[in-house]
Structure formats: structure tokens, C-alpha cells
Backbone bond lengths (Angstrom), bond angles and torsions (degrees), N, CA, C in turn:
res aa  C-N    CA-C-N  psi(-1)  N-CA   C-N-CA  omega(-1)  CA-C   N-CA-C  phi
1 M - - - 1.469 - - 1.524 108.79 -
2 S 1.343 117.27 130.65 1.458 120.91 -179.05 1.518 110.73 -76.49
3 G 1.354 115.51 174.41 1.451 120.86 -172.56 1.513 115.21 -59.03
4 A 1.343 117.77 -51.47 1.465 120.68 -174.54 1.529 113.01 -63.43
5 P 1.345 120.82 -50.35 1.469 119.58 178.80 1.529 113.21 -60.78
6 A 1.329 116.86 -39.08 1.466 119.79 179.68 1.523 110.62 -65.94
7 A 1.319 116.92 -39.08 1.463 120.49 178.95 1.525 111.15 -66.97
8 L 1.336 116.71 -37.99 1.464 120.18 177.84 1.532 110.79 -67.74
9 L 1.331 116.94 -36.91 1.460 120.43 175.82 1.529 109.86 -63.14
10 A 1.331 116.01 -41.79 1.460 120.14 177.02 1.522 110.67 -59.25
11 S 1.332 116.04 -41.50 1.460 120.83 179.30 1.528 110.98 -62.00
12 L 1.330 117.11 -43.58 1.464 121.86 179.48 1.527 110.96 -61.99
13 L 1.326 116.38 -45.71 1.462 120.62 -178.72 1.525 111.31 -68.80
14 W 1.333 117.08 -41.41 1.463 120.47 178.50 1.519 110.98 -62.77
15 G 1.332 115.96 -44.83 1.454 119.69 -178.94 1.516 112.21 -60.86
16 T 1.328 116.32 -40.48 1.465 121.06 178.69 1.525 110.55 -68.15
17 A 1.335 116.39 -45.62 1.467 120.48 -179.91 1.527 111.15 -61.56
18 D 1.326 116.69 -41.01 1.460 120.05 -178.32 1.521 111.59 -67.21
19 F 1.327 116.27 -38.29 1.463 119.82 177.06 1.529 110.37 -60.74
20 L 1.328 115.98 -47.62 1.462 120.48 -179.28 1.521 111.48 -68.19
21 A 1.346 116.89 -38.55 1.462 120.54 -179.91 1.521 110.94 -67.51
22 G 1.322 116.97 -36.05 1.451 120.39 178.66 1.515 111.56 -61.66
23 R 1.315 116.10 -41.98 1.464 119.97 178.43 1.522 110.92 -70.02
24 A 1.340 116.59 -41.17 1.466 120.13 -177.86 1.525 111.68 -67.07
25 S 1.345 117.49 -36.35 1.463 121.23 -176.89 1.517 112.73 -71.33
26 R 1.303 117.10 -12.67 1.460 119.95 175.61 1.526 111.42 -86.23
27 A 1.321 116.00 -14.52 1.462 120.59 179.72 1.527 112.16 -108.81
28 H 1.337 117.82 -23.02 1.460 121.97 -176.63 1.531 109.29 -133.82
29 P 1.352 118.32 160.54 1.462 120.80 177.19 1.532 111.29 -57.95
30 A 1.323 116.10 136.00 1.466 120.20 -177.93 1.519 111.65 -59.09
31 V 1.334 117.32 -37.33 1.462 119.95 -178.04 1.522 110.80 -65.95
32 L 1.347 117.48 -33.36 1.468 120.20 178.21 1.519 110.93 -72.53
33 V 1.324 116.72 -40.74 1.466 120.56 176.54 1.525 109.73 -57.95
34 A 1.325 115.61 -45.11 1.465 120.36 -179.48 1.523 111.40 -67.07
35 L 1.335 117.44 -43.57 1.468 121.58 -177.30 1.523 112.18 -62.47
36 V 1.325 116.86 -50.49 1.468 120.23 -178.50 1.523 110.19 -61.98
37 G 1.330 115.96 -40.58 1.461 119.66 179.15 1.518 112.14 -63.34
38 Q 1.337 116.22 -45.63 1.463 120.25 179.74 1.529 111.22 -64.13
39 A 1.340 116.78 -39.53 1.458 120.48 -179.99 1.525 111.53 -65.35
40 A 1.328 116.64 -40.94 1.467 120.29 178.72 1.525 110.64 -63.09
41 G 1.314 115.98 -42.50 1.459 119.86 178.02 1.513 112.09 -63.91
42 L 1.329 116.27 -39.06 1.465 120.55 -179.87 1.525 111.01 -64.63
43 I 1.324 117.09 -41.88 1.467 120.72 179.22 1.527 110.76 -60.82
44 A 1.328 115.94 -44.97 1.467 120.05 -179.85 1.528 111.16 -62.33
45 L 1.328 116.34 -44.40 1.464 120.07 -179.31 1.520 111.76 -67.01
46 T 1.328 116.75 -37.25 1.463 120.56 179.85 1.525 111.06 -61.97
47 L 1.320 115.86 -41.54 1.467 119.67 178.97 1.526 111.14 -63.01
48 I 1.335 116.20 -41.03 1.461 120.27 -179.72 1.524 111.03 -67.97
49 L 1.337 116.20 -46.23 1.456 120.26 -175.95 1.529 112.04 -71.26
50 A 1.342 117.57 -25.06 1.466 120.19 177.27 1.527 110.78 -64.26
51 I 1.318 115.70 -28.51 1.461 120.88 178.98 1.521 111.27 -90.61
52 R 1.330 116.06 -43.13 1.459 121.62 -172.95 1.511 114.51 -84.59
53 G 1.346 116.78 -29.29 1.456 120.53 -174.04 1.514 110.61 91.57
54 V 1.348 116.22 172.20 1.464 120.13 -174.93 1.525 109.89 -149.77
55 D 1.324 115.53 148.38 1.462 122.07 175.92 1.526 108.06 -92.93
56 A 1.314 116.45 115.51 1.462 121.49 -175.70 1.528 112.81 -62.95
57 A 1.335 117.78 -19.71 1.461 120.33 -179.68 1.523 112.38 -65.50
58 S 1.339 116.22 -16.87 1.461 119.85 -179.79 1.521 112.62 -84.21
59 F 1.323 117.82 -7.64 1.461 120.69 -172.21 1.524 113.21 -67.34
60 L 1.332 117.54 -46.51 1.471 119.69 -174.78 1.524 112.70 -64.06
61 P 1.351 119.00 -54.76 1.470 117.32 177.74 1.530 111.89 -62.78
62 G 1.340 117.37 -32.54 1.453 119.91 177.01 1.522 111.48 -64.88
63 A 1.320 116.26 -41.58 1.465 120.53 178.73 1.532 111.03 -64.93
64 L 1.320 117.21 -40.22 1.471 120.41 177.11 1.525 110.41 -62.81
65 S 1.336 115.75 -38.07 1.462 119.51 175.41 1.517 110.47 -62.48
66 G 1.327 116.91 -36.68 1.456 120.56 179.15 1.516 112.73 -66.01
67 V 1.331 117.07 -36.77 1.467 121.22 179.68 1.527 110.75 -65.15
68 V 1.342 116.31 -55.18 1.464 119.04 -178.44 1.529 111.04 -71.26
69 G 1.345 115.52 -29.59 1.453 119.30 179.21 1.524 112.59 -67.61
70 S 1.333 117.48 -30.81 1.460 120.69 177.44 1.519 110.84 -65.24
71 V 1.327 116.01 -41.98 1.465 120.27 176.02 1.526 109.54 -62.82
72 A 1.327 115.57 -43.29 1.463 120.95 -177.17 1.520 111.98 -62.17
73 I 1.329 116.91 -47.75 1.458 119.62 -174.21 1.525 111.59 -69.62
74 L 1.342 116.71 -35.84 1.462 119.54 176.88 1.520 111.17 -65.36
75 A 1.341 115.77 -45.34 1.457 119.85 179.55 1.520 111.01 -64.22
76 F 1.321 116.69 -41.07 1.458 121.79 -177.88 1.530 111.56 -65.76
77 Y 1.331 116.38 -49.87 1.458 119.84 -178.47 1.520 111.46 -64.95
78 R 1.332 116.45 -37.58 1.460 119.03 178.14 1.528 110.62 -67.12
79 A 1.330 115.85 -38.48 1.468 119.73 177.64 1.521 110.73 -63.23
80 L 1.334 116.82 -40.86 1.457 120.76 178.35 1.525 111.49 -64.40
81 A 1.341 115.34 -33.45 1.462 119.20 -179.98 1.522 111.53 -72.52
82 L 1.338 117.19 -34.50 1.465 121.24 -177.24 1.519 112.87 -86.27
83 G 1.318 116.56 -37.26 1.457 120.70 -173.95 1.513 112.47 -106.67
84 T 1.330 115.86 -149.75 1.465 121.43 178.21 1.520 108.93 -123.75
85 M 1.313 115.56 151.13 1.459 120.73 -176.74 1.528 111.60 -58.99
86 S 1.314 116.33 -36.98 1.462 119.53 -175.78 1.520 113.27 -70.49
87 V 1.324 117.93 -18.69 1.464 121.33 175.65 1.524 110.75 -93.13
88 I 1.331 116.11 -44.06 1.461 121.21 -174.66 1.528 112.30 -70.54
89 A 1.343 117.17 -41.64 1.461 121.30 -174.05 1.531 114.24 -55.99
90 P 1.343 120.09 -48.32 1.466 117.75 -178.59 1.518 113.87 -66.92
91 I 1.323 116.10 -31.50 1.467 118.88 178.18 1.519 110.20 -65.84
92 V 1.336 115.92 -47.07 1.464 120.35 -179.22 1.527 110.81 -66.21
93 A 1.339 116.96 -31.03 1.463 120.58 179.31 1.522 112.12 -63.13
94 T 1.334 117.26 -22.18 1.470 119.41 177.95 1.526 111.56 -69.98
95 S 1.338 117.24 -3.58 1.468 120.25 173.97 1.521 111.21 -56.75
96 A 1.342 117.07 -22.90 1.469 121.03 179.02 1.516 111.65 -61.33
97 I 1.320 117.38 -23.44 1.461 120.64 -178.77 1.524 110.78 -62.15
98 V 1.334 117.00 -36.90 1.470 120.51 -177.06 1.529 111.75 -64.01
99 P 1.358 119.76 -52.51 1.462 118.57 176.52 1.521 113.43 -64.28
100 V 1.347 116.73 -32.62 1.461 118.83 177.75 1.515 110.03 -60.84
101 L 1.325 117.20 -47.46 1.460 120.83 179.11 1.521 111.18 -63.89
102 A 1.339 116.21 -38.34 1.461 119.75 177.89 1.521 110.79 -64.43
103 G 1.335 116.23 -43.86 1.460 119.91 -179.06 1.515 112.99 -66.77
104 V 1.327 116.70 -41.13 1.463 120.56 -175.93 1.520 111.76 -81.06
105 L 1.331 117.66 -47.60 1.459 121.33 -172.48 1.517 113.47 -85.12
106 I 1.327 117.00 -33.52 1.468 120.12 -176.52 1.520 111.86 -95.39
107 D 1.339 116.55 -49.27 1.462 120.41 -175.40 1.526 113.34 -89.09
108 G 1.332 117.29 -7.51 1.457 120.03 177.35 1.509 114.99 75.40
109 E 1.344 118.14 21.10 1.456 120.70 177.64 1.520 109.57 -68.68
110 R 1.338 116.67 143.02 1.455 121.41 -177.49 1.527 110.60 -132.86
111 P 1.341 117.42 85.51 1.463 119.44 176.02 1.523 110.82 -62.69
112 S 1.331 117.10 155.51 1.459 121.35 177.85 1.521 110.51 -74.37
113 A 1.344 115.93 168.56 1.468 120.54 178.47 1.526 110.80 -60.51
114 L 1.341 116.11 -38.55 1.460 120.46 179.52 1.523 110.76 -64.33
115 Q 1.323 116.25 -39.41 1.457 120.11 179.81 1.528 111.45 -70.26
116 W 1.349 116.37 -37.55 1.466 119.42 174.98 1.526 109.78 -61.01
117 T 1.322 115.85 -41.01 1.466 120.27 178.35 1.523 110.59 -61.90
118 G 1.328 115.88 -43.77 1.457 120.20 178.32 1.518 112.19 -60.75
119 M 1.335 116.97 -41.40 1.460 120.41 178.39 1.519 110.96 -62.89
120 A 1.324 116.51 -43.30 1.466 120.62 -179.78 1.529 110.76 -63.55
121 I 1.333 116.41 -43.43 1.467 120.34 179.70 1.525 110.91 -65.33
122 A 1.326 116.27 -43.28 1.462 120.10 -178.69 1.528 111.10 -64.18
123 L 1.321 117.33 -45.10 1.458 120.53 179.91 1.526 111.20 -65.01
124 A 1.330 116.38 -38.60 1.462 119.69 176.45 1.527 109.63 -64.14
125 G 1.322 116.44 -40.93 1.453 120.34 178.80 1.516 112.51 -63.65
126 V 1.339 116.44 -41.63 1.459 120.25 177.91 1.524 110.40 -60.09
127 T 1.314 116.23 -43.95 1.463 120.57 -179.35 1.521 111.43 -63.42
128 L 1.325 116.44 -45.80 1.468 119.88 -178.65 1.530 111.37 -69.12
129 A 1.330 116.64 -39.28 1.464 120.18 -179.05 1.514 111.82 -64.19
130 S 1.317 116.46 -26.59 1.458 120.54 -176.89 1.522 113.05 -100.31
131 R 1.319 117.18 8.02 1.460 120.84 -179.50 1.530 111.13 -64.10
132 E 1.323 115.43 137.52 1.462 120.49 177.82 1.518 109.68 -87.66
133 P 1.330 119.22 133.64 1.454 121.02 174.97 1.519 111.32 -54.14
134 A 1.317 116.65 143.60 1.458 121.53 -172.75 1.522 113.32 -61.71
135 H 1.340 117.79 -27.36 1.451 119.50 -174.63 1.521 113.78 -82.49
136 T 1.363 116.67 -8.28 1.464 118.81 -178.89 1.519 111.18 -92.82
137 K 1.314 115.79 150.26 1.459 121.13 -179.46 1.524 109.43 -126.25
138 A 1.331 115.87 128.88 1.456 120.00 178.05 1.521 109.62 -80.97
139 I 1.338 115.29 152.55 1.458 120.82 176.14 1.525 107.94 -79.35
140 D 1.343 115.05 124.27 1.470 119.86 -179.09 1.524 110.19 50.35
141 A 1.335 115.58 53.70 1.462 121.87 -172.29 1.523 112.74 -60.59
142 K 1.325 117.37 -39.14 1.461 120.24 -177.02 1.523 111.41 -61.28
143 K 1.334 117.06 -48.00 1.461 120.32 179.71 1.518 110.80 -65.65
144 A 1.330 117.16 -38.17 1.458 120.87 179.35 1.519 110.81 -61.91
145 I 1.335 116.74 -42.34 1.457 120.64 179.82 1.523 110.95 -66.52
146 Q 1.329 117.02 -40.31 1.470 120.15 177.64 1.528 110.93 -61.17
147 L 1.324 116.03 -43.53 1.465 120.17 178.42 1.526 110.94 -65.23
148 A 1.325 117.20 -36.93 1.461 120.71 179.47 1.528 110.94 -64.88
149 I 1.326 117.19 -37.73 1.470 120.94 177.99 1.526 110.08 -64.66
150 V 1.331 116.03 -43.39 1.469 119.91 176.76 1.530 110.04 -61.16
151 A 1.331 115.98 -44.45 1.466 120.17 179.59 1.519 111.50 -60.81
152 A 1.328 117.02 -41.53 1.469 120.85 -179.52 1.522 110.97 -60.84
153 L 1.330 116.68 -45.88 1.461 120.67 -179.27 1.525 111.08 -61.77
154 F 1.331 116.58 -47.64 1.456 119.68 -174.90 1.527 112.46 -76.31
155 I 1.318 117.92 -29.85 1.466 119.11 173.13 1.520 109.78 -64.21
156 G 1.336 116.14 -42.56 1.460 119.75 177.79 1.513 112.21 -58.66
157 L 1.331 116.60 -43.99 1.465 120.51 177.89 1.528 111.13 -64.39
158 A 1.336 115.97 -40.57 1.467 119.66 179.18 1.523 111.15 -62.07
159 L 1.330 117.04 -38.41 1.462 120.61 179.53 1.526 111.47 -67.25
160 V 1.325 116.41 -36.21 1.461 119.61 177.68 1.530 109.88 -63.52
161 F 1.327 116.41 -46.96 1.468 120.23 -179.33 1.527 111.93 -65.53
162 I 1.340 117.19 -39.52 1.459 119.14 -179.65 1.521 110.14 -69.15
163 G 1.330 116.41 -28.80 1.456 120.06 174.20 1.519 111.46 -65.95
164 E 1.338 115.70 -39.48 1.468 120.03 177.15 1.532 110.09 -65.42
165 A 1.318 116.68 -41.61 1.466 120.15 179.39 1.523 110.99 -63.06
166 A 1.335 116.08 -36.12 1.463 120.87 -177.22 1.520 112.31 -66.08
167 D 1.320 117.61 -19.88 1.464 120.09 175.63 1.522 111.10 -62.86
168 H 1.315 115.99 -22.45 1.461 121.68 179.31 1.535 111.61 -106.87
169 D 1.340 116.19 -49.81 1.464 120.28 -176.77 1.530 108.09 -163.48
170 S 1.332 116.26 110.53 1.460 120.69 -177.00 1.524 112.01 -59.77
171 L 1.334 116.21 -52.93 1.458 120.09 -177.28 1.526 111.91 -67.74
172 G 1.317 116.19 -36.70 1.462 120.03 179.00 1.517 111.80 -63.16
173 G 1.328 116.44 -39.91 1.454 120.58 179.05 1.514 112.19 -65.50
174 V 1.335 116.46 -43.31 1.464 120.34 178.70 1.527 110.01 -65.97
175 A 1.330 117.17 -39.41 1.465 120.54 179.60 1.526 110.78 -63.68
176 A 1.326 117.27 -42.41 1.467 120.47 177.89 1.525 110.69 -61.76
177 A 1.331 115.95 -39.89 1.464 119.97 177.58 1.521 110.85 -62.34
178 R 1.327 116.19 -39.71 1.460 120.24 -178.99 1.532 111.05 -68.41
179 V 1.323 117.77 -38.50 1.470 120.73 179.01 1.532 109.71 -59.60
180 V 1.317 115.80 -49.88 1.468 120.36 -179.49 1.530 110.10 -64.02
181 G 1.334 116.01 -42.22 1.451 120.19 -179.34 1.517 112.69 -61.83
182 V 1.336 116.92 -42.56 1.462 120.78 -179.65 1.527 110.76 -63.79
183 V 1.321 116.58 -40.04 1.474 120.06 179.31 1.529 110.57 -64.23
184 I 1.326 116.62 -49.93 1.467 120.49 -178.07 1.527 111.07 -63.20
185 L 1.330 116.02 -49.59 1.458 119.98 -178.30 1.528 111.66 -67.58
186 G 1.335 117.08 -32.94 1.458 120.64 178.28 1.519 111.63 -63.66
187 V 1.320 115.99 -42.97 1.468 120.35 178.14 1.527 110.48 -63.47
188 L 1.319 116.28 -44.09 1.464 120.27 -179.59 1.531 111.39 -65.44
189 A 1.335 116.57 -41.69 1.465 120.14 179.41 1.528 110.73 -64.86
190 W 1.317 116.25 -38.14 1.476 120.33 178.66 1.521 110.77 -66.08
191 R 1.327 116.95 -39.25 1.467 120.63 -177.65 1.528 112.15 -66.80
192 V 1.325 116.60 -33.60 1.469 118.93 -179.76 1.527 112.33 -99.39
193 A 1.345 116.15 4.79 1.471 122.08 178.87 1.526 111.44 52.91
194 A 1.341 115.93 48.52 1.467 120.87 -179.31 1.520 110.51 -71.75
195 R 1.336 115.97 132.94 1.464 120.52 -178.13 1.518 110.59 -139.24
196 A 1.345 114.24 159.34 1.463 121.46 174.64 1.526 107.13 -154.74
197 P 1.327 118.51 153.60 1.471 120.32 177.09 1.526 111.26 -58.11
198 L 1.326 116.31 144.64 1.460 120.58 -177.75 1.525 112.28 -58.06
199 K 1.328 117.03 -34.21 1.459 119.95 -178.27 1.524 112.65 -65.59
200 E 1.348 116.77 -17.50 1.457 120.63 -179.74 1.531 112.63 -86.68
201 L 1.316 116.77 -17.72 1.468 120.14 -174.61 1.530 113.59 -61.52
202 P 1.351 120.15 -41.38 1.470 118.53 177.18 1.527 112.82 -59.68
203 K 1.325 117.41 -36.89 1.461 120.44 178.48 1.523 110.59 -65.08
204 L 1.333 116.59 -42.55 1.462 120.28 178.95 1.529 110.40 -67.55
205 G 1.329 115.67 -35.81 1.464 119.42 177.51 1.516 112.13 -64.23
206 A 1.338 116.77 -37.26 1.466 120.77 178.99 1.520 111.01 -62.14
207 I 1.329 116.62 -36.29 1.468 120.33 177.09 1.524 109.69 -61.05
208 G 1.321 115.22 -42.69 1.461 119.28 179.70 1.514 113.34 -65.34
209 L 1.327 116.96 -37.26 1.462 120.17 178.05 1.524 111.15 -64.82
210 L 1.334 116.34 -39.45 1.467 119.94 176.97 1.526 110.44 -64.62
211 D 1.329 116.15 -43.40 1.463 120.33 -179.50 1.521 111.31 -65.60
212 T 1.327 116.56 -41.00 1.465 120.44 178.01 1.518 111.00 -64.77
213 G 1.331 116.60 -40.30 1.464 119.91 176.01 1.513 111.67 -61.48
214 A 1.336 116.21 -38.88 1.462 120.54 178.81 1.517 111.25 -65.47
215 N 1.334 116.87 -45.74 1.461 120.31 179.27 1.526 111.65 -62.46
216 T 1.325 115.91 -38.90 1.461 120.10 178.97 1.525 110.74 -66.50
217 A 1.333 116.07 -43.87 1.464 120.06 178.25 1.522 111.02 -61.83
218 F 1.335 116.86 -39.90 1.464 119.64 178.74 1.523 110.56 -66.25
219 A 1.331 116.31 -42.13 1.467 119.71 178.94 1.527 110.51 -59.37
220 I 1.327 116.35 -42.27 1.467 120.63 177.70 1.526 110.04 -64.92
221 A 1.333 116.68 -38.95 1.465 121.35 -179.23 1.521 111.67 -60.79
222 T 1.335 116.56 -36.63 1.462 119.32 -178.00 1.520 112.23 -66.65
223 T 1.339 117.15 -19.87 1.459 120.12 179.11 1.528 111.73 -87.85
224 G 1.344 116.32 -9.50 1.462 119.73 -177.01 1.507 114.05 -119.89
225 G 1.331 117.83 7.86 1.462 120.68 179.87 1.513 110.46 -165.98
226 L 1.342 116.74 169.26 1.449 121.27 179.95 1.523 109.84 -63.13
227 L 1.336 116.95 136.03 1.455 121.40 179.81 1.523 110.60 -58.55
228 S 1.329 116.68 -39.25 1.460 120.25 -178.42 1.522 112.29 -64.81
229 L 1.326 117.76 -25.88 1.466 121.43 -179.57 1.523 111.86 -88.23
230 V 1.325 116.76 -47.69 1.458 119.08 -177.43 1.519 110.72 -66.80
231 A 1.344 117.55 -26.92 1.458 120.10 177.72 1.522 111.22 -64.08
232 V 1.332 116.33 -38.98 1.458 119.97 179.55 1.523 110.84 -71.35
233 L 1.322 117.28 -41.37 1.468 120.23 177.73 1.529 110.48 -62.23
234 G 1.329 116.15 -42.25 1.458 119.68 176.57 1.517 111.62 -64.17
235 G 1.328 116.59 -26.00 1.450 121.57 -179.07 1.510 114.51 -78.54
236 L 1.322 117.73 4.05 1.467 120.66 178.23 1.529 112.63 -81.98
237 F 1.329 116.74 6.16 1.465 119.62 -175.45 1.531 114.88 -58.09
238 P 1.355 121.08 -28.50 1.470 117.83 179.40 1.525 113.20 -62.13
239 V 1.337 117.21 -27.89 1.468 119.61 177.40 1.529 109.72 -61.65
240 V 1.331 115.91 -39.75 1.462 120.65 178.74 1.521 110.02 -66.11
241 T 1.334 116.30 -43.97 1.462 120.34 -179.72 1.522 111.23 -61.01
242 V 1.329 116.60 -43.56 1.466 121.01 178.87 1.531 110.14 -62.14
243 A 1.318 116.68 -41.88 1.465 120.45 -179.01 1.525 111.28 -64.84
244 L 1.329 117.08 -41.35 1.461 120.47 178.77 1.531 111.12 -65.47
245 A 1.322 115.99 -39.17 1.462 119.42 177.16 1.529 110.31 -63.52
246 Y 1.311 116.04 -35.46 1.467 121.28 179.19 1.527 110.55 -65.39
247 V 1.330 116.25 -44.00 1.468 120.94 -174.77 1.527 111.92 -77.87
248 F 1.331 116.65 -46.88 1.460 119.55 -170.36 1.531 113.74 -95.93
249 L 1.327 116.84 -27.87 1.464 119.26 179.33 1.522 111.42 -104.50
250 H 1.337 114.95 0.28 1.461 121.20 179.42 1.530 112.91 59.79
251 E 1.334 115.67 28.06 1.455 119.29 172.08 1.532 108.25 -74.31
252 R 1.306 116.25 147.46 1.456 120.53 -178.27 1.520 110.63 -114.65
253 L 1.317 115.80 136.36 1.453 120.66 178.86 1.526 110.48 -74.39
254 V 1.322 115.46 132.01 1.459 119.11 172.27 1.527 107.06 -79.12
255 P 1.328 119.02 163.60 1.474 120.77 -175.86 1.523 114.27 -51.55
256 I 1.331 117.89 -39.67 1.465 119.25 -177.09 1.530 110.62 -67.30
257 Q 1.338 117.67 -31.06 1.456 120.40 176.76 1.526 111.47 -70.02
258 R 1.329 116.42 -37.71 1.463 120.03 177.22 1.521 110.86 -62.43
259 V 1.331 115.53 -41.22 1.466 119.79 176.57 1.526 110.02 -61.47
260 G 1.330 116.17 -40.48 1.457 120.22 -179.65 1.512 112.96 -61.74
261 V 1.335 116.74 -43.36 1.464 120.43 178.45 1.521 110.57 -60.40
262 L 1.317 117.10 -44.01 1.463 121.02 179.81 1.530 111.26 -63.75
263 L 1.332 116.41 -41.74 1.469 119.99 178.90 1.525 110.85 -64.10
264 A 1.331 116.65 -43.31 1.458 120.02 -179.87 1.526 110.82 -61.17
265 L 1.326 116.27 -43.61 1.460 120.22 179.30 1.515 111.15 -66.64
266 A 1.352 116.81 -35.18 1.457 120.17 179.36 1.522 112.17 -68.80
267 G 1.316 116.34 -29.80 1.469 119.15 -179.04 1.513 113.80 -73.80
268 I 1.345 116.95 -23.49 1.468 120.09 -175.12 1.530 113.11 -60.60
269 P 1.345 120.02 -50.81 1.469 118.42 -179.13 1.528 112.44 -64.11
270 L 1.343 117.33 -30.56 1.466 119.04 179.15 1.542 110.12 -68.09
271 I 1.318 116.33 -41.79 1.458 119.98 178.88 1.517 110.79 -65.44
272 S 1.307 116.14 -34.40 1.468 120.81 -176.48 1.516 113.46 -82.14
273 T 1.337 117.77 -4.12 1.460 120.67 -177.72 1.521 111.13 -62.40
């Protein structure tokens, strides 16, 4: 799978996982939602890698991704629990800025003018698509926004590290991230005695499988396209979240959100040029 399709698949999976995680984090502790999800993803990856094998060179950058990714997922899920998806999603989507800067300034990647235009249009579309209607009020909005900013920064760093791991082994890097994440989140969950009914665990595990699939797809994307481009395509996940809220929660897009969806979709072919 080439870079652009894999990045778009990552966006679809991330958007779905975030929608489900946002709902779950309002009913259960965010650290437990994150822990069960990470553990489910780790089990799936372990089964695959036991058959396929793994390149050990991917472990270090993957582990670093797991460290910063643990901070990111906790901040993100907590922000979703406190605020609203339409406010949190565009802030977290700015995480694409971190890999873009890494790709352009550190790795010397040079997208074309048309591709830069596509990135600008797509990011503008993501922001508009995730805009919250003026009449709605988020619960503890200030804290939610602060957590979303932290999540954006650390997600961006996690994507950079997982991109480095993918140079050696995409699945191995994601698996290493999951190992570290499960340890960190497990300790935190134990310290706060986080619990949930057993019947809820499969649902939380499904969120983790979607998230792990997204991370794996993104890692593969980085091997088939410029990091600065696939990061933006992967950052289109808020469009998916908004669409799911529209279908399942019967939320309705205001005109500015509709414009945002169209802009985001219009930016994709330009980025993929």
C-alpha cells in the first residue's frame, strides 16, 4: 500500500476510534479506556509478529513513541471526556504540524507548491469541519482545550518516532510502543484503582484495535510517501469523527462545518499529487 492510501486508512481508523473513545471516557476512567485499548492492540500485534518475525532496530524509536504516546492518549481521552468532540478534534489535528516540521526542517523533505496548497486547504477544512456551533458550551472547556494542546504536541512527537521505527519495521515499532504504553498506563490505572464492568472490556478493547490499526497504517504510509504529506492526510480524522457523530448521535453540521468537510476532501488529491 502506498503512502497516501495508507495514511487515509489511518485517518478513518483514528476518527472511528476517537469517536468511540470519547463516548467511553465519559462513562469510564480515561486511563482504563486507554489501558484496555493498548493491551488489546498489543495482543493482536504479538500474534502477528510471532509468525512474521520482527526487526529489533525498530524497538528504540517505537518505545520512545510509546512514552510520548501514553501522555498523548491520556490527555486526549480526558479532553474528550471534559469537552466536546467538535472543539477537541481540530486542536488535536494540529499534531500534524510536528511531523511536517520534522520532515521539512530535519529530513530536508521539499513538497511542491501544489502539495503545500493541499496541506493548507486540508488543515483549514479539518478546523472548519470540527468547529463547535456558537450556542453550545463545553463542560470545563478551558481545561479540555489545555489538555487537547498537550495531546496535539505529544501525538505529533509520537508520529515522528513511529515514522523512524517504520524505517526498520512498521509493526515492530507499533508493538514496542504498545509494550511501553501498557506498562505506563497499567501502573497509572493501578494507582488510581480504575475499574469498569467486565462486559465493557470488549468494547474498550475494540477501540484499541482500531487505534493500533491506525498507527500501523500510518507507519506503513511513512515508508511510501513524504512524512510531511502523510502526516496531514492522517490528520483528517476529525472529519470521520464529525460524520460518525452526525449519523449515530444525530448531530447536525452547521454550514461552516459542511464547508470544512468539502475543503478537507478537496485537499486530499492535491496532497497526493
